[in-house]
N, C-alpha and C positions, 0 to 999 in steps of 0.2 A: 327396243328390245335389247340391245347389247348392255344398256345401263342396267336393265331388270335383271340380266343373267349375272353380271358381276356383283350385284347387290345380292342375289342368292347365294352366291358363293361367299361373300363376305360374311353372310348370316350364318352359314354351315361352318366357315372356318372358326368364327367365334364361339358357336355352340360347341364344337369340337376341342377347342383349346381355350375355352374361357378362363377356366381356373389357372392356366399359365398365365394369360394376360393379365388377370387380375393380380397375381402375385408379381409379375414384372413390374407393374404400375405401382404396388404398395413397396416394393423393395426401392424403386427409384425415388419416388417421392420420400420416403424416410431417410435416404441418403441425402438427397439434396436439400430436404428441409433442415437437417442438422448443419449443412456446410451454410445455408442461408442465415440460419440464426447465429453461426459462430463468427460470421465476417459480415454481417448486417447487410445482406444483398436485398432486402426488402422481398418483392414478389418475384423477382426475377428467376426464381428457382423452378418455376412452373415448367416452362419451354424445355431446358435441358433434361427436367424429369421425364416428360413425355418422350422426348427423342430417344433417351436411354432405354426407357421401358420399350418403346419400339424395336430398337436394335436387339435387345434382350429376347423380346417375344419372336423375331425372326429367326434368331439363333436356336432358341429352346424349343420351339413347335415341332412336333414330329419327333422329339427325341425322349418322349416318357419312357421311363424305365420298362422293360418286359419283364424284369425279375420281381419276384415278390416284394412287394413294398414295405417299407417300415421307416419310421420316423427316425431321422438322425439329427444329432446335435449339430447345431451350427457352429462351424469353427470359427467363422468370421465375429460371432457374436461378441465375445470379448474383446478384440481388438476394435470393434465399432463402439463399444460402450466405452473403452479408454479414450478414443478420440473423440466421443462425443461430450465425456466430462472436462476434457481439456477444451472443447470448443464452448463448453457452458461457462466454465471460467474465465475464459478470455471475453466472451460476450458480457459478463456480469462487471469483470474487474480490469480488463486490459492485459497487459504482459502477466506471463503465468509465472507466479511464484508459490512453489508447493510449500517452502519453509514457512511462509505466512499461514498457510493452511494448517500445517501440522503444530505451530506454535499455539494458534487460536483453539484448536481441539485441546490443548494442553492445559490452557490457564482458563478457558472459559470465555464466553461473550456476553455476560450479564443479561439483562431483561431487555431485548431488543424491541423496539416499537413495533407494531403491525405495519405501520407505513412504510418501515424501513425493510422488514422481511416479504412484504408483499410483492416487489418485483423480482425476488429472487425465487420465491415460489412459483410465480407465473411463468418466469425463464424456465425453471426446472420442469414445469408440467410442458411447455412446448418442446424441450429437448426429450422428454420421455415419450411424447407421442411420435416423434422420430424413430425412436428405438423401437417401439410397439410396432410401427408400420414396417419396419426393417425386419424385425424378428418373425412376423407374420407372413410375408412375402418370403423371406429365406426358408422357413420351414416347409411351407408349400412346395417351391421349387426343390428341396431336397427331396421331397417324397414323390415328385413328379418326373425329375429330369437327371438321368446320368450324366450328362454333359456339364449341368450346373454343379452337381455335386463333386466331380472331379476338380472343376474351375475352382469352386468355393474352397476346397482342402489346400490347393495349391497356393491360392493367394493368402490364406491364412498362415502356411508355412513361410512364404515370402515375408510376410509381416514380421512373424515372430525372429526370423533370420536376420532381418534388418535391425529389429529392437535389440537383438543379442550383439550382433556387430557394432551398433551405435554405443553399447554399454561397455563393451571391450576396448573399443578405440577410445572411449572417455579416458578409462582406467589407465590405459597405456598413455594417453597423453599427460594425464596427471602425473604418473610416475616419472615421465622423461622431462617434466617440468621442474625447476628448482622451486620448491615450495617453502615459503619462509616459516620458521618456527616461531609462532606466535606466543607460545608459552614463555619463550626466552625474550622475545620482544617487548612482552607485557610489562609495564614499568608502574608501580604504585606512585601516585604524586606525593611529592614530598615538599612542601612550599619552603622557599628558603627564608629563614627569618628574617624580618625587616624592623629597622628602627623607625620610630614616628608612626604617624597614624595615616599610613598611606593605602590602607584598605577602604574600597568603596561598597556602598549598597549596591544591589543590581536588581534588575526587571528583566526577566528571559521571557520572551513572547515567541510561542510558536504558532505561525500562520499555516493553517491545515491547507497542505497541497499546494501552497503558492509559492511554487518554484520559480527561479529566476527566469524561467524561459518566457513568462508572461511579460517581460520586459519589451519584448518584440512588437513595438506599436503597430507594425505594418499587417500583423496577424490579430492582435487582441487588443487593438486600440489603446486608450489612457487607463487602463485598469490598474497599473502599478504607479501611477501619478502622485497619489497622496503620500507615496512613501519616498519619492525621490528628494524632497527637502530633507529628510532624515538622513538619508544615504550619505548626501553630500557634505553632512555635519561630522561624518566619522570615517571609519574605516572599513572596507568592503572586500570580501573574497568572492572572485567572480567566476572560479573554475572548481566547484565542488561537486564531484562527479557523485552517483549514488552506486554504492558498492552493494556486494550481496549481504543480505539479512540485516539492511538497513532501510528497507523499503516501504514501511508502514508505520502509524503514528508511534507506538510505543518502541518499535525498532529504531526510529529517528531518535526519539527521547534517550533511549538506552545509549545509543552512539555518540551523542553529544553531551550526555551527563556522565557517562562512565569511560568513553573511549573504548568501547568494543562492539562488535556485532551482536545482535540478538539471535545467535544460533538456538535452536530448540534444544531441550535437556537431553533428548534421545531415547533410546530404548532401555538404557540403563535406569530409566525413572518409569517403567512400564507400571508399576505397582502404583503410581502417582498420576497416571497419565491424563486423566481428566481434571485432576486440580492439583498443581503444584504448591506446596506449603509455603514457598519461599520463592524469592525472584532475584535470581543471580545473587545468593547469599554471599559469596566470597569476593564479589567485585567491589573495587573502592572507587566510589562514584562522587560526584559533586556534594551529594548531600551527607557523606560519610567523612568529607575532609572539611567542609566549612564549619558545622556546630562547633568542631575544635578551634577554630578560628573566632568565636564570638558571634556566629551569625544565626539569627531565627529565621526558618525558612517555612515559606507557604507555597502551596500548589493549588492552582485554580482554574477549573474547566468548566464547562456547562453540559458535559457529557456525563454517562454512567460511568462511573469510575472502577465499576467491577469489569466493565469491558476489556478485554486483553491484559488484565492485570495491573491497570492504572494505579488504582489505589493501594495494591499489595507492593508495587514498586516503590512509590513515594513515601510509603509509611515505613517499608523496611529501610530504606536508605536515607534516613535522617530529616525528614521533612516534618516538622511539628504540628503543622496545620495542614490537612487536605481535604478539599472542598470541591463538589461537583453537583450534577443535576439534582441529585436527592436533596440538596440544600435549598435550591433555587425553587424546585416544584413545592417543597412544604412551607417555603414562605409565599409563594403565590397561590396555595391552596385557598379556594372561596374568595378570590378576586377576579375581576374583569381582564386583569394581564395575564391570567393563566393561558388562555387560549389564544393571545396574542403573541405571546414570545415563547410558546411550546413548540417543539419542532421533532421530527423523526429521531434525532440523536439526544435531545435534551432540551436545552433553552437556548435564546439568541446570544449572539456575541455581544450585543449592546448590553445586556444584563451583567454579562462577565466583567465587561470593562468599567462598568457603574460600581460593581463590587471592588474590584481592583482598585479603583481610585479611593474608595472607603479604606480599604486594608493599607493603602499607601499612606494615607493620612494618620491613620492609627499606629503604624511603625514610626512615622516621622515624630509624632508627639511624645511616644514611648521612649525616643532615643535610642532605640536598640539598633545595632547593626543588622540589616536583614537582606532577604533575598527572595524575590516574590516570581514564581515560575507561572505563566498563564499559557493555557491552551486554547486556541479557538476552533470553531467548527465550519465557518461560513463557506469555505472552498471545497468542502468535501463532495465527491462524486456521489450519483451521477448528474445531478442539475446544480448543486450549490444551495445555500440556504440564506436568503436574504433577511437582515435584522429589519423589524418594523420601522425603526427611525428612518431607514434608507427608503422606504417606499415612496415617500413623498418627494425625495430628491432628484430633481430631473437629471441632473449632472450624472447621478448614479444609474438610473432606470433607463438611460438612454442607451446602454450598452445592448448589443444585439442578441444576447442570448442571457438566460438567467445566470448560468455559471459566471459570466464574466460580471454581472451585476452583483452576485454575492461576492467574489473576490474584491472587488472594488470597494464595495460596502465595507468589509472587515478592514480593510487597509485604510479607509478614511476613519472608522471608529478607532484604529490605533492611532493614527495622527491626531486626532479630536483627544483622546486620551492624554497623550504626550503634551499636548499645547494645554490643556486643564491643569495637568500635574506642574507643568512649569510655572503658569500663571499663579498657582498657589504656593510656589515655593518648595516644591516636594521633591525636586530633583537635584538639589545644591551638591550632593555627595554621591549621586547614584548613576552607574552606567546602565546603558540601555543595550540589550543584545535581541536582535530581531532575527529569525530564520524560518524557512520552511521545514515541515517535520519530515517530507520526503516528497518524491515526484507525484504528481497527480496521477490518479488511477482513472479507469474509464470514464469518462464524462463527455458532454456535448461539444468540446472542443477538442477533444483528444488527438484526431488526426492532425491537426494543426500543431499540437505539441509534440508529436511523433515525428513531425516532418522537421523539427529543429534540432539543433544541439542542445540538450537538456542538462540544465544545471540548477542546484539546489541554491536558495537565497540566503546570504548570511551579511549582516552589517552590524557594527557595533559604535556606539557614540556615548559620549559623556567626558567627565573630566579626566584628563591624562590621555586620552586616545587621540593620536594625530590623524587628520583627515587623511585618506590616500586609498589605493586599490593594490590588490595583488592579484595575479594571474597565476599564482603558484596552484598546481595540481594538488587537490586534497579531497577528503570525504568528511562526513559529518561527524566521525571520530576525531577529527582533527579541532572541532569546535570545544571539545572538554578543555584540553589544556589552555587554548585562545581565552576561554572564559576566566578561567584562574588567572592568567596573567594579565587580563583586562581589568580586573577588579583589584589589582594591587598584589598578587600572589605568585611573584615568580618563581620558576620551576627550574630543577637541575635539568640542563640539555633542554628546557622547555617542553619536555615530554610528560604525557601522563596517559595511562592505559596503553592503547596502541597509537594514540594521537600525537601530533607535534603542534605547537603552537603555529598559528597562521600568522601571528605578529612577530615571530622569528625568523632568522635565515635559516633555519634548520631544515633538511630535507624531509619530506613527508614519507610515509609507507609507500603511497600509491605513486609518488614519483619514483621511488627507488624500483618498486617492482614492476609498475604498469599496471593498467586497471585490470586487465583479464587475469595476470598472475596473481593479483591481489584477490580477485573473486576466487579462483582456485585455492588459494591459500587459506581463506575463510571456510570453504568448502570442507576442508582436510584439518581445521584447527581442533581435532578431537581433544588432545591433551589440555589446550586452554579451557575448551568449553566444559570438560569434567571439571576442571578447577574451580571455574566460575559458579556452576550450581551445585557444587558441594558445599555443606558448611563448614566453616573452620574448625579444625581441631581441637583449637584452646576456647 
């Protein structure tokens, strides 16, 4: 009898307050769904959602407004959308880098594969469902409950006050700090004239996302082992941090080819926001210096060169030959190998290294001084891309996740390329530079990477390079002058752009300023940014 009475009371309670109960459930599920997707909490969000809905229901039932009801705008909607967008970026990419987003909007992203876009669309729909549930629940409660209306407005004002306070605090901190004058620090490289024939050919290889952190065998196994014999042959920089505006592929390339961060052009280029016609037109990069020294330069990659302005950058800055996915896809069209080697970003690293060997043979036969820059794609997030040749290799496929298989596979392909080149006698006067283009973004081993002291990979070997290591604090901008000096083009004060040669005893900017101040200085480098993105007056 007692249970029956209580059940009747519960039914009457639900009938009277069902709209509030449903609204509280929607609001709670929407909020915790976004939290769950942002931090990859699987389905653990259900329990806190229901507990929160229960607490909200107990607080808000019996408090329906007695005044004439009207639909109110949810003040918390904008803060919720902002936090949702940040959560979406974090879930898809890892650490939030709004500069990278702005840059890719400016230069375009080319023709992205549906396989590549699909996960982002699916993730976007999941987050949108969270916003929708939050919006519906919030609108109902604003219509029904005076208490919620007051609390919702107060919470929104607290959020905006916090946002304003954080912005003001950041501005105050920036102005209190000693910000480096990068426009004054920037130095156009001027190689010191040399007697004799000391200039070397070079091969510059970017390993996608293969940061030095992967060397931690207790976390990642033997994925970097194929590179260790090569590292031992030459000079390695072990302490290269990732500073602001160098944390994605073209940004890492710009830093190591031009000695500057890739800060977006800014609002002064609003009329060209969707497509900039040039790419750092006033920067003096590797490709601007070396043709004057007699070099023939080639850039080779297996990806779409329109993506993030790759073709624009290399074509504009002195590379005579620029080859990407389009070349390989045309060559493979109508063959059985097309589906075998094609992937979401373009084609496999296996094809790229095969073509690199062919180009290397042609350059050596022509007797022309050359530079060959290669970009790989194997280590790209979120899970990596394993080349077909590696799929039958047990020592590679035994890695615990696809990402580690992909990183080890590309490392092995690189080592195999070097071995073949050497056996063919193609490296006699050639320096090899190997580096990561940036830290890995969100991938299947991201938590392990984040738990470590992360550093970029950089080593160089070949004629004239003494084996050794440096733990000098540096950044990818210091690679630019290092490459010039490594190939036999010494520089005044060992400087180029904002970089300092890691082969020298000179102090780098990161050493002088510290990493935090360096990042703040990059954020405020308006004068240098405007200069680099403007066309020369003459």
